[in-house]
VEXTIVO-775915 format. One record per residue (C-alpha): residue number from 1; x, y, z; residue in three letters. Coordinates in steps of 0.05 Angstrom, whole numbers, plus 5000, padded with zeros to 4 digits. Example, Ala and Ser with C-alpha at 12.3 -4.5 7.8 and 13.67 -1.06 7.14 Angstrom:
BEGIN
+-----+------+------+------+-----+
|   n |   xx |   yy |   zz | res |
+-----+------+------+------+-----+
|   1 | 5246 | 4910 | 5156 | ALA |
|   2 | 5273 | 4979 | 5143 | SER |
+-----+------+------+------+-----+
***
This chain:
BEGIN
+-----+------+------+------+-----+
|   n |   xx |   yy |   zz | res |
+-----+------+------+------+-----+
|   1 | 1373 | 1984 | 1192 | MET |
|   2 | 1339 | 1917 | 1205 | LYS |
|   3 | 1383 | 1863 | 1177 | LYS |
|   4 | 1342 | 1821 | 1128 | VAL |
|   5 | 1361 | 1781 | 1067 | GLY |
|   6 | 1318 | 1820 | 1018 | THR |
|   7 | 1292 | 1891 | 1010 | ILE |
|   8 | 1242 | 1923 | 0962 | LYS |
|   9 | 1262 | 1968 | 0904 | LEU |
|  10 | 1230 | 2029 | 0936 | ASN |
|  11 | 1274 | 2018 | 0997 | ASP |
|  12 | 1335 | 2020 | 0952 | LEU |
|  13 | 1313 | 2087 | 0924 | PHE |
|  14 | 1299 | 2111 | 0995 | GLU |
|  15 | 1373 | 2102 | 1011 | PHE |
|  16 | 1397 | 2141 | 0951 | MET |
|  17 | 1428 | 2207 | 0971 | VAL |
|  18 | 1434 | 2273 | 0932 | PRO |
|  19 | 1483 | 2268 | 0874 | LYS |
|  20 | 1486 | 2192 | 0882 | ASP |
|  21 | 1515 | 2144 | 0831 | THR |
|  22 | 1488 | 2073 | 0823 | LEU |
|  23 | 1521 | 2023 | 0775 | LEU |
|  24 | 1476 | 1966 | 0751 | VAL |
|  25 | 1517 | 1908 | 0725 | LYS |
|  26 | 1488 | 1853 | 0682 | TYR |
|  27 | 1512 | 1795 | 0639 | SER |
|  28 | 1495 | 1786 | 0566 | SER |
|  29 | 1456 | 1724 | 0590 | TYR |
|  30 | 1408 | 1769 | 0630 | PHE |
|  31 | 1376 | 1826 | 0592 | HIS |
|  32 | 1366 | 1887 | 0637 | PRO |
|  33 | 1298 | 1905 | 0608 | GLY |
|  34 | 1253 | 1883 | 0665 | ILE |
|  35 | 1299 | 1916 | 0717 | VAL |
|  36 | 1301 | 1980 | 0675 | PHE |
|  37 | 1225 | 1978 | 0669 | TYR |
|  38 | 1215 | 1968 | 0743 | ASN |
|  39 | 1264 | 2025 | 0759 | PHE |
|  40 | 1222 | 2072 | 0715 | ILE |
|  41 | 1156 | 2051 | 0745 | ASN |
|  42 | 1181 | 2053 | 0817 | SER |
|  43 | 1210 | 2122 | 0808 | LEU |
|  44 | 1144 | 2147 | 0778 | LYS |
|  45 | 1105 | 2114 | 0834 | GLU |
|  46 | 1150 | 2140 | 0890 | LYS |
|  47 | 1162 | 2211 | 0867 | TYR |
|  48 | 1109 | 2226 | 0814 | GLY |
|  49 | 1119 | 2292 | 0779 | GLY |
|  50 | 1166 | 2318 | 0833 | ASN |
|  51 | 1228 | 2293 | 0796 | ILE |
|  52 | 1253 | 2293 | 0724 | GLY |
|  53 | 1281 | 2231 | 0690 | ILE |
|  54 | 1332 | 2237 | 0635 | ILE |
|  55 | 1350 | 2174 | 0596 | ILE |
|  56 | 1416 | 2176 | 0558 | VAL |
|  57 | 1407 | 2125 | 0502 | ASP |
|  58 | 1474 | 2108 | 0471 | MET |
|  59 | 1477 | 2070 | 0405 | LEU |
|  60 | 1404 | 2046 | 0406 | ASP |
|  61 | 1412 | 2008 | 0471 | ASN |
|  62 | 1342 | 2031 | 0492 | LEU |
|  63 | 1316 | 2001 | 0428 | GLY |
|  64 | 1346 | 1934 | 0448 | ILE |
|  65 | 1312 | 1939 | 0516 | ILE |
|  66 | 1246 | 1956 | 0482 | ASP |
|  67 | 1254 | 1897 | 0434 | TYR |
|  68 | 1266 | 1848 | 0491 | GLN |
|  69 | 1209 | 1874 | 0533 | LEU |
|  70 | 1161 | 1872 | 0474 | SER |
|  71 | 1177 | 1799 | 0465 | ALA |
|  72 | 1149 | 1784 | 0534 | ILE |
|  73 | 1089 | 1830 | 0528 | GLY |
|  74 | 1114 | 1891 | 0566 | ILE |
|  75 | 1101 | 1960 | 0536 | ASN |
|  76 | 1161 | 2003 | 0552 | LEU |
|  77 | 1140 | 2060 | 0506 | ARG |
|  78 | 1076 | 2069 | 0547 | GLU |
|  79 | 1117 | 2071 | 0611 | ALA |
|  80 | 1162 | 2125 | 0581 | LEU |
|  81 | 1104 | 2167 | 0556 | ASN |
|  82 | 1110 | 2225 | 0605 | SER |
|  83 | 1130 | 2298 | 0603 | ASP |
|  84 | 1175 | 2282 | 0662 | ASN |
|  85 | 1217 | 2232 | 0623 | ILE |
|  86 | 1262 | 2258 | 0568 | LEU |
|  87 | 1311 | 2220 | 0524 | VAL |
|  88 | 1379 | 2244 | 0499 | LEU |
|  89 | 1396 | 2201 | 0440 | LYS |
|  90 | 1471 | 2192 | 0428 | VAL |
|  91 | 1482 | 2159 | 0360 | GLY |
|  92 | 1436 | 2105 | 0332 | GLY |
|  93 | 1371 | 2112 | 0294 | SER |
|  94 | 1317 | 2076 | 0334 | VAL |
|  95 | 1274 | 2124 | 0374 | ASP |
|  96 | 1243 | 2100 | 0439 | VAL |
|  97 | 1210 | 2148 | 0488 | GLY |
|  98 | 1207 | 2224 | 0484 | ASN |
|  99 | 1271 | 2239 | 0447 | VAL |
| 100 | 1282 | 2312 | 0465 | ALA |
| 101 | 1354 | 2320 | 0441 | GLU |
| 102 | 1399 | 2283 | 0393 | ARG |
| 103 | 1475 | 2278 | 0388 | LEU |
| 104 | 1513 | 2246 | 0331 | LYS |
| 105 | 1578 | 2210 | 0346 | ILE |
| 106 | 1634 | 2259 | 0332 | SER |
| 107 | 1700 | 2238 | 0300 | ALA |
| 108 | 1736 | 2273 | 0357 | SER |
| 109 | 1721 | 2257 | 0430 | TYR |
| 110 | 1737 | 2329 | 0451 | MET |
| 111 | 1683 | 2355 | 0403 | ILE |
| 112 | 1635 | 2302 | 0428 | HIS |
| 113 | 1647 | 2322 | 0500 | ARG |
| 114 | 1628 | 2394 | 0489 | GLU |
| 115 | 1567 | 2377 | 0448 | LYS |
| 116 | 1544 | 2327 | 0500 | PHE |
| 117 | 1552 | 2379 | 0555 | LYS |
| 118 | 1510 | 2429 | 0516 | THR |
| 119 | 1454 | 2378 | 0504 | LYS |
| 120 | 1451 | 2358 | 0577 | MET |
| 121 | 1447 | 2431 | 0600 | GLU |
| 122 | 1387 | 2440 | 0554 | LEU |
| 123 | 1351 | 2380 | 0584 | LEU |
| 124 | 1368 | 2399 | 0655 | LEU |
| 125 | 1340 | 2468 | 0642 | GLY |
| 126 | 1272 | 2437 | 0629 | ARG |
| 127 | 1273 | 2406 | 0699 | PHE |
| 128 | 1296 | 2466 | 0740 | ARG |
| 129 | 1231 | 2464 | 0780 | ASN |
| 130 | 1239 | 2391 | 0801 | LYS |
| 131 | 1265 | 2367 | 0868 | ASN |
| 132 | 1320 | 2329 | 0833 | PHE |
| 133 | 1336 | 2293 | 0768 | VAL |
| 134 | 1349 | 2219 | 0758 | VAL |
| 135 | 1395 | 2206 | 0698 | GLN |
| 136 | 1394 | 2135 | 0672 | ILE |
| 137 | 1447 | 2117 | 0621 | THR |
| 138 | 1444 | 2055 | 0577 | VAL |
| 139 | 1497 | 2035 | 0526 | GLY |
| 140 | 1555 | 2071 | 0559 | PHE |
| 141 | 1599 | 2009 | 0554 | ASP |
| 142 | 1586 | 2004 | 0479 | LYS |
| 143 | 1602 | 2077 | 0469 | PHE |
| 144 | 1669 | 2068 | 0505 | LEU |
| 145 | 1686 | 2011 | 0458 | MET |
| 146 | 1685 | 2060 | 0399 | LEU |
| 147 | 1741 | 2102 | 0430 | LEU |
| 148 | 1815 | 2089 | 0426 | ASP |
| 149 | 1854 | 2080 | 0491 | ASP |
| 150 | 1873 | 2154 | 0497 | ARG |
| 151 | 1802 | 2178 | 0485 | GLU |
| 152 | 1776 | 2126 | 0533 | ARG |
| 153 | 1821 | 2153 | 0588 | VAL |
| 154 | 1795 | 2223 | 0576 | PHE |
| 155 | 1723 | 2198 | 0576 | GLN |
| 156 | 1728 | 2158 | 0640 | ILE |
| 157 | 1765 | 2216 | 0675 | HIS |
| 158 | 1712 | 2265 | 0652 | ASP |
| 159 | 1657 | 2218 | 0676 | THR |
| 160 | 1689 | 2211 | 0745 | VAL |
| 161 | 1698 | 2286 | 0750 | ARG |
| 162 | 1625 | 2297 | 0731 | TYR |
| 163 | 1600 | 2245 | 0781 | LEU |
| 164 | 1641 | 2275 | 0839 | THR |
| 165 | 1630 | 2349 | 0824 | MET |
| 166 | 1557 | 2355 | 0804 | LYS |
| 167 | 1528 | 2425 | 0810 | LEU |
| 168 | 1457 | 2400 | 0817 | TYR |
| 169 | 1423 | 2341 | 0851 | ASP |
| 170 | 1429 | 2292 | 0794 | ILE |
| 171 | 1424 | 2219 | 0815 | ARG |
| 172 | 1458 | 2175 | 0764 | ASP |
| 173 | 1440 | 2103 | 0747 | ILE |
| 174 | 1487 | 2072 | 0696 | ILE |
| 175 | 1473 | 2004 | 0665 | PHE |
| 176 | 1535 | 1966 | 0644 | ILE |
| 177 | 1544 | 1899 | 0609 | ASN |
| 178 | 1600 | 1864 | 0647 | ILE |
| 179 | 1618 | 1820 | 0588 | ASP |
| 180 | 1638 | 1883 | 0550 | LEU |
| 181 | 1659 | 1922 | 0612 | TRP |
| 182 | 1716 | 1874 | 0630 | LYS |
| 183 | 1750 | 1885 | 0563 | HIS |
| 184 | 1753 | 1961 | 0568 | LEU |
| 185 | 1824 | 1985 | 0581 | THR |
| 186 | 1861 | 2020 | 0610 | PRO |
| 187 | 1832 | 2014 | 0681 | TYR |
| 188 | 1762 | 2035 | 0660 | VAL |
| 189 | 1722 | 1986 | 0703 | ALA |
| 190 | 1761 | 1994 | 0767 | GLY |
| 191 | 1763 | 2070 | 0763 | TYR |
| 192 | 1688 | 2079 | 0754 | LEU |
| 193 | 1669 | 2024 | 0803 | GLU |
| 194 | 1713 | 2055 | 0856 | GLU |
| 195 | 1678 | 2122 | 0846 | THR |
| 196 | 1606 | 2097 | 0849 | ALA |
| 197 | 1571 | 2102 | 0916 | LEU |
| 198 | 1528 | 2041 | 0902 | SER |
| 199 | 1534 | 1981 | 0856 | MET |
| 200 | 1485 | 1924 | 0843 | VAL |
| 201 | 1486 | 1863 | 0797 | GLU |
| 202 | 1425 | 1832 | 0763 | ILE |
| 203 | 1415 | 1761 | 0789 | VAL |
| 204 | 1352 | 1747 | 0750 | ASP |
| 205 | 1295 | 1790 | 0721 | PRO |
| 206 | 1265 | 1800 | 0790 | HIS |
| 207 | 1326 | 1806 | 0836 | HIS |
| 208 | 1389 | 1847 | 0840 | VAL |
| 209 | 1444 | 1837 | 0891 | LYS |
| 210 | 1476 | 1897 | 0925 | ILE |
| 211 | 1551 | 1892 | 0915 | LEU |
| 212 | 1570 | 1959 | 0944 | LYS |
| 213 | 1538 | 2013 | 0987 | SER |
| 214 | 1582 | 2069 | 1013 | VAL |
| 215 | 1525 | 2107 | 1047 | VAL |
| 216 | 1492 | 2046 | 1081 | VAL |
| 217 | 1545 | 1991 | 1087 | PRO |
| 218 | 1495 | 1943 | 1119 | ASP |
| 219 | 1460 | 1938 | 1051 | LEU |
| 220 | 1519 | 1903 | 1020 | GLN |
| 221 | 1501 | 1831 | 1005 | GLY |
| 222 | 1426 | 1844 | 1008 | LYS |
| 223 | 1381 | 1825 | 0950 | VAL |
| 224 | 1331 | 1875 | 0921 | VAL |
| 225 | 1266 | 1840 | 0903 | GLU |
| 226 | 1217 | 1868 | 0851 | PHE |
+-----+------+------+------+-----+
***
């Protein structure tokens, strides 16, 4: 790879491998909306209808992103208006995008886990004819904060097991608020960050810095420009 200071977003997606996992870290001082919006548009532009996109919206986090983008004149709902983009809504009450499945927060994590698995299988079944699926999760950090320490250990272990043992080519992008993330115990942040093949951090609305790249180590330290 040519060593340059910046790369384009499409180049970042070009380096993603089957069953990849990308963590997108951001501070509460930088809303992730513009980055999220650019991810969606770049995926649509690069792959068209050849892929499916599943957005897991936990606790109305997609509604927050929509609110912030609307404030600066960006229409997220229009960008999400596609048969190739489905939303799984976990908790919350604000619908954004094509909400194809809903899941209420269960009192027991074990019950929630089985229900979530069932809902995801239904959505994946609608994309069986696609080359691969990109799953974008927002609000995962907030969901983890609802769990007690024991449930949180189960959830993070289940997440790592899923990420490392996928049966299909699902490429995960997980947005996490580092101001919440750092308070999640026991060992949540380190465990998931160790597992991820790639990790970036939002620098400003138009740039993310690559913190980790297992597949292409030369990318580490580069800046992705939108």
